[in-house]
C-alpha positions in Angstrom: 67.1 31.6 -57.4 65.0 28.9 -58.9 66.7 26.3 -56.6 65.8 28.4 -53.6 62.2 28.8 -54.7 61.9 25.1 -55.3 63.5 24.3 -51.9 61.1 26.7 -50.1 58.1 25.3 -52.0 59.2 21.8 -51.0 59.5 22.8 -47.4 56.2 24.5 -47.4 54.5 21.5 -48.9 56.0 19.4 -46.1 54.5 21.8 -43.6 51.1 21.6 -45.3 51.2 17.8 -45.5 52.1 17.7 -41.7 49.1 19.9 -40.9 46.8 17.7 -43.0 48.2 14.6 -41.4 47.6 16.0 -38.0 44.0 16.8 -39.0 43.5 13.2 -40.2 45.2 12.0 -37.0 42.2 13.4 -35.1 40.5 10.1 -36.0 43.6 8.0 -35.7 42.6 6.4 -32.4 40.9 3.2 -31.2 37.2 3.5 -30.5 36.2 0.1 -29.1 36.6 -1.1 -25.6 35.3 -3.9 -23.3 34.7 -3.5 -19.6 34.4 -6.0 -16.8 33.5 -4.9 -13.3 32.5 -6.3 -10.0 31.4 -4.9 -6.6 28.5 -4.3 -4.3 24.8 -3.1 -4.4 22.3 -1.4 -2.2 18.6 -1.9 -2.9 16.8 1.1 -1.5 13.1 0.3 -2.3 10.6 -1.3 -2.4 10.6 -4.0 0.3 7.7 -5.9 1.8 8.0 -4.1 5.2 10.5 -2.8 7.7 11.4 -6.4 8.4 13.1 -6.7 5.0 16.0 -4.6 3.8 19.3 -4.9 1.9 22.7 -4.6 3.4 24.4 -1.2 3.0 27.2 -3.0 1.1 25.8 -6.2 -0.4 28.3 -8.2 -2.6 27.9 -10.1 -5.8 27.4 -7.4 -8.4 28.9 -7.9 -11.9 28.8 -5.9 -15.1 30.1 -6.6 -18.6 30.0 -3.8 -21.2 31.1 -3.0 -24.8 31.7 0.6 -25.7 32.1 2.5 -29.0 33.3 6.1 -29.0 32.0 8.2 -31.9 34.8 10.7 -31.2 37.0 11.5 -28.2 34.1 13.0 -26.2 31.0 11.0 -26.9 30.1 7.4 -27.4 27.6 4.5 -26.8 27.7 1.6 -24.4 25.8 -1.7 -24.2 26.1 -3.6 -21.0 24.8 -6.6 -19.1 24.5 -6.5 -15.3 23.9 -9.0 -12.5 23.0 -8.3 -8.9 22.4 -10.8 -6.1 20.2 -9.1 -3.5 20.3 -10.6 0.0 19.2 -9.5 3.5 21.3 -7.7 6.0 22.4 -10.4 8.4 21.0 -10.4 11.9 18.7 -7.4 11.1 16.4 -8.5 8.3 14.3 -11.5 7.4 16.1 -13.7 4.9 15.7 -13.4 1.2 17.7 -14.2 -1.9 16.7 -12.5 -5.2 18.5 -12.1 -8.5 18.4 -9.0 -10.7 19.5 -9.1 -14.4 19.6 -6.2 -16.7 20.6 -5.1 -20.2 21.0 -1.4 -21.0 22.0 0.9 -23.9 23.7 4.1 -22.7 25.2 7.3 -24.0 28.7 8.0 -22.7 30.3 11.4 -22.3 34.1 11.6 -21.8 34.2 14.4 -19.1 38.0 14.1 -19.0 38.2 15.6 -22.6 35.2 17.9 -22.2 36.8 19.4 -19.0 40.3 19.4 -20.4 41.9 17.0 -17.9 44.9 16.9 -20.1 46.0 20.3 -18.8 46.9 18.7 -15.5 46.9 14.9 -16.0 47.3 12.2 -18.6 46.6 9.4 -16.1 43.2 10.0 -14.6 39.9 10.2 -16.6 36.2 10.5 -15.9 33.2 9.2 -17.9 29.5 9.9 -17.4 26.9 7.5 -18.7 23.1 7.3 -18.8 20.5 5.3 -20.7 17.6 2.9 -20.6 17.1 -0.9 -20.6 15.1 -3.9 -19.5 15.6 -6.0 -16.4 14.3 -9.2 -14.7 13.9 -9.7 -11.0 13.8 -13.4 -9.9 13.2 -15.2 -6.6 13.1 -19.0 -6.5 11.4 -19.1 -3.1 8.4 -17.1 -4.4 8.6 -18.6 -7.9 8.3 -15.4 -9.9 10.1 -13.5 -12.8 9.2 -9.9 -12.8 10.1 -8.1 -16.1 11.0 -4.5 -15.5 12.0 -1.4 -17.4 14.9 0.7 -16.0 16.8 3.9 -16.3 20.4 4.1 -15.3 23.0 6.8 -14.8 26.5 7.0 -13.3 30.0 8.2 -13.2 33.1 6.1 -14.0 36.6 7.1 -12.7 39.6 5.9 -14.8 43.2 5.3 -14.1 45.2 4.6 -17.2 47.8 1.9 -16.7 48.9 1.5 -20.4 47.5 2.6 -23.8 45.6 -0.7 -23.7 44.3 -1.0 -20.1 42.7 1.2 -17.6 41.4 0.6 -14.1 37.9 1.8 -13.3 35.6 2.7 -10.3 31.9 3.2 -11.0 28.9 4.5 -9.1 25.5 4.0 -10.8 21.9 4.6 -9.9 19.2 2.4 -11.4 15.6 3.4 -11.3 13.0 0.7 -12.1 9.7 1.1 -13.8 6.8 -1.3 -13.7 8.4 -3.3 -10.9 5.5 -5.6 -9.8 7.3 -7.3 -6.9 9.4 -6.0 -4.0 13.1 -6.8 -4.1 12.7 -9.4 -1.4 9.9 -11.0 -3.4 7.4 -11.2 -0.6 4.8 -8.7 -1.8 3.3 -6.9 -4.8 4.2 -3.3 -5.3 1.0 -2.1 -7.0 3.2 0.6 -8.8 3.3 1.2 -12.5 5.7 4.1 -12.8 9.3 4.5 -11.6 9.4 3.1 -8.1 12.3 0.7 -7.6 15.7 2.2 -6.6 19.0 0.4 -6.7 22.6 1.6 -6.3 25.7 -0.2 -7.6 29.3 0.4 -6.8 31.9 -1.5 -8.8 35.6 -1.6 -9.7 37.1 -3.2 -12.7 39.1 -3.0 -15.9 38.7 -1.5 -19.4 40.6 -3.1 -22.3 41.0 -1.0 -25.4 40.7 -2.7 -28.8 42.1 -1.6 -32.2 45.2 -1.2 -34.2 46.0 2.3 -33.2 48.2 3.3 -30.3 45.7 5.3 -28.1 42.0 5.0 -27.4 39.6 7.9 -27.8 39.4 8.2 -24.0 42.9 9.7 -23.9 43.3 11.5 -27.2 43.2 15.3 -27.6 42.2 16.1 -31.1 43.1 19.2 -33.1 40.9 22.2 -33.8 40.3 22.6 -37.5 40.0 26.4 -37.2 43.5 26.7 -35.8 44.9 24.4 -38.5 43.1 26.5 -41.1 44.8 29.6 -39.7 48.2 27.9 -40.0 47.4 26.9 -43.6 46.5 30.5 -44.4 49.9 31.6 -43.2 51.5 29.0 -45.4 49.5 30.1 -48.3 50.7 33.7 -47.7 54.3 32.5 -47.8 53.7 30.7 -51.0 52.3 33.9 -52.6 55.3 35.8 -51.4 57.6 33.3 -53.1 55.6 33.6 -56.3 56.2 37.3 -56.3 59.9 36.9 -55.8 61.7 38.1 -59.0 63.1 35.3 -61.2 66.1 37.3 -62.0 68.9 37.8 -59.5 71.8 40.2 -59.0 75.0 38.3 -58.8 78.0 40.1 -57.3 80.8 40.1 -59.8 83.4 38.3 -57.7 85.0 34.9 -57.8 82.7 32.0 -58.7 82.7 30.4 -55.2 80.7 33.3 -53.8 76.9 32.6 -53.3 74.0 35.0 -53.7 73.3 36.9 -50.5 69.7 37.5 -51.3 69.0 33.8 -51.6 70.3 33.1 -48.1 68.4 36.0 -46.6 65.0 34.6 -47.7 65.5 31.4 -45.7 67.1 33.2 -42.8 64.2 35.7 -42.6 61.6 32.9 -42.6 63.5 31.0 -39.8 63.9 34.2 -37.7 60.2 35.1 -38.2 59.3 31.7 -36.6 57.7 30.2 -39.7 59.8 27.1 -38.8 59.1 25.9 -35.3 59.5 22.5 -33.6 56.5 21.4 -31.6 56.1 19.1 -28.6 53.4 17.1 -26.9 52.1 18.1 -23.4 54.8 17.8 -20.8 57.2 16.2 -23.3 60.7 17.3 -24.3 61.0 15.1 -27.4 59.9 16.8 -30.7 56.8 15.4 -32.3 57.4 13.4 -35.5 56.0 16.1 -37.8 58.6 18.5 -36.7 61.6 16.6 -38.1 61.2 18.4 -41.5 61.6 21.7 -39.7 64.9 20.6 -38.1 66.1 19.5 -41.6 65.5 23.0 -43.0 67.5 24.6 -40.2 70.2 22.0 -40.5 70.5 22.6 -44.2 70.8 26.3 -43.8 73.6 25.9 -41.1 75.5 23.5 -43.4 75.3 25.9 -46.3 76.3 28.9 -44.1 79.2 27.7 -41.9 79.8 31.2 -40.5 76.2 31.4 -39.1 75.4 30.7 -35.5 72.0 29.8 -34.0 69.9 30.6 -31.0 67.6 27.7 -30.0 64.8 29.2 -28.0 62.6 26.8 -25.9 59.0 27.6 -24.9 56.3 26.0 -22.8 52.6 26.5 -22.2 51.3 28.2 -19.1 50.2 24.9 -17.3 52.5 24.3 -14.3 54.8 26.4 -12.2 57.2 29.0 -13.7 60.2 27.0 -12.3 59.0 23.8 -14.0 58.2 25.5 -17.3 61.7 27.1 -17.4 63.2 23.7 -16.8 61.0 22.1 -19.5 61.6 24.8 -22.1 65.3 24.5 -21.5 65.2 20.7 -21.9 63.3 21.1 -25.2 65.8 23.5 -26.6 68.7 21.3 -25.4 67.3 18.3 -27.1 67.0 20.1 -30.4 70.6 21.3 -30.0 71.7 17.7 -29.4 70.0 16.6 -32.7 71.8 19.3 -34.6 75.1 18.4 -32.9 74.7 14.7 -33.9 74.1 15.9 -37.5 77.5 17.5 -37.5 76.9 21.1 -36.4 79.5 22.4 -33.9 78.2 23.1 -30.4 80.0 26.4 -30.5 77.6 27.6 -33.1 74.5 26.7 -31.1 73.1 28.6 -28.1 70.3 27.4 -25.9 67.8 30.0 -24.5 65.0 29.1 -22.1 61.9 31.4 -22.4 59.7 29.4 -20.1 55.9 29.8 -20.4 54.6 31.8 -23.4 52.2 34.2 -21.8 51.2 35.7 -25.1 49.2 32.6 -26.0 45.8 31.9 -24.6 45.9 29.6 -21.6 42.4 28.2 -21.6 42.5 26.8 -25.2 44.1 23.4 -25.7 45.0 24.3 -29.3 46.6 27.6 -28.2 48.6 25.6 -25.6 49.7 23.2 -28.3 51.1 26.0 -30.4 52.9 27.3 -27.3 54.9 24.1 -26.7 57.6 24.8 -29.2 61.2 25.6 -30.0 62.0 28.6 -32.3 65.2 29.7 -33.9 67.2 32.9 -34.4 70.1 32.9 -36.9 72.9 35.3 -36.3 
């Protein structure tokens, strides 16, 4: 009996370490990125008169930014922007002004806040807003107008790799204390927020760091759900402590094993204390689940007459047909692992349960627990 208790305690410790590792993995992502964008601008106001105005799409806008994410939802961004402001051809009097700015902005990862991962791992959305300083220049009128500004915008993302994403951004810039018009020909006589400028850019984000993924694309675990799992493990440990040290051995030939010892492991497996988990829309078990497969494999080797149902599950995202296919593929992959380890396929039976409707659909953590394979020993 002591060997069984020690084995179970070891298995439980593996499960606890896996949970702790997953919690720590919440910060196991890259936080820095650099961004380079280019595009067009539209200066709305102020201009000297109706004889001056900017093109609807005026080129030569550039932006260089550095971003740091505090977690997978919120961060900070410092960026430098450049705009060349010119007249609309054949409709406005000519002018050529330059607008430079530096801003510090707060960033919100709307993709994670709005749970984009429930339907895509490719597209993302960032919101950003902040304040800065700017300078408007015009060589013809020989001035440098120093301006305060507020900026806000939305950035769409398309992830190409774990290191690179394409972006498309629309931003609005509101200038304060803008003393000169955008064309440079007149004073504004305005001290508050008066200047209005729109920017549209496309570009690229490059993620920096030693980890595989950036915070933009990482879904972190919920500590409350992990705590609940740890409480379940603690209950199992208490149950093992209460198991009598003495055992009743059937007085038969020495090669017989103790039935009660086998039933403890079998009961835990059938009660779904050992489950293999999967990432969203994936059929390959996550790394932390390999210890669970080892426990099931060890039991089957020690009990050559036992057979096993391998039951695949999926979360409720997607169609029923797709979830049935995915849950079957998950169970089949686990079966293949056991077969490669020497278990006869005749002892293994794959069952596809499809989407687990008993688990809350709107919670990412609940969906994570639904993406699993469970076992039934017969």
